[in-house]
C-alpha positions, 0 to 999 in steps of 0.5 A: 239860833234856837232849836238847831244848835241845841238839837245838833249839839245834843246829837254830836255829844250823844252820837245819835239823834233822839226825840227827847232832844226836842224838849230841850230845844223848845225854850231856846227857840222861844227865847230867840224868837222873843229876842228877835220879836222885841226888836220889831217894836221900835220899828213899828211906825217906820215899818208901817209907813214902808208898807211892811207887815211885821208881827207887831203891825199885824197884831197891833202894839198891845197884842204883840206885847201880850204875845211877847209876855206869853212866850216868856211865860211859856218858856218857863212853863215848858221847862217846869212841865218837862222836868215834872214829866221827866222829859228834862233833868231836874238840873234844868231848873237852873234856867229859872235863875234867869228870871230876874232878867226876864222879869225886867224885860217883861216889866218894861214891855208892859209900860206904854211905849216901854216907858221911854226905856226901850233900850233898857228892855232890849238889854234886859232881853239880851241878858235874859236870853244869854243867861237862860241859854247858859243856865239851861246848858249847865243844867244838862251838863250837871245832869250829865 
């Protein structure tokens, strides 16, 4: 998940590894990180009672939520920066079509206890991650 499939696929298609593949691998890494990270939130209390030390427990619910939002924003800033610096093809902007799903997941995460809608936040998060991966891949395909 994340960087390895992106880097590996680019390597297989091109026939040789290249440093610029890493630029394409960063957003999917952040997306998968956030997908797994969000799933820690509902387990905060049981994990705390069980003596586990997850990121949500270590940071606290509010700061963990801020990290989730920050990683979401960073993924899009990364793509924009890479495109502006020509490290990524302009067609990579297709990934921005996933923003409505990201916005929904972030909006729900900003509410105390996810406004009682954690399952909807998870669904939006999964929709975001899957659509963003597909759209970024399509951007590279069309740039091709």
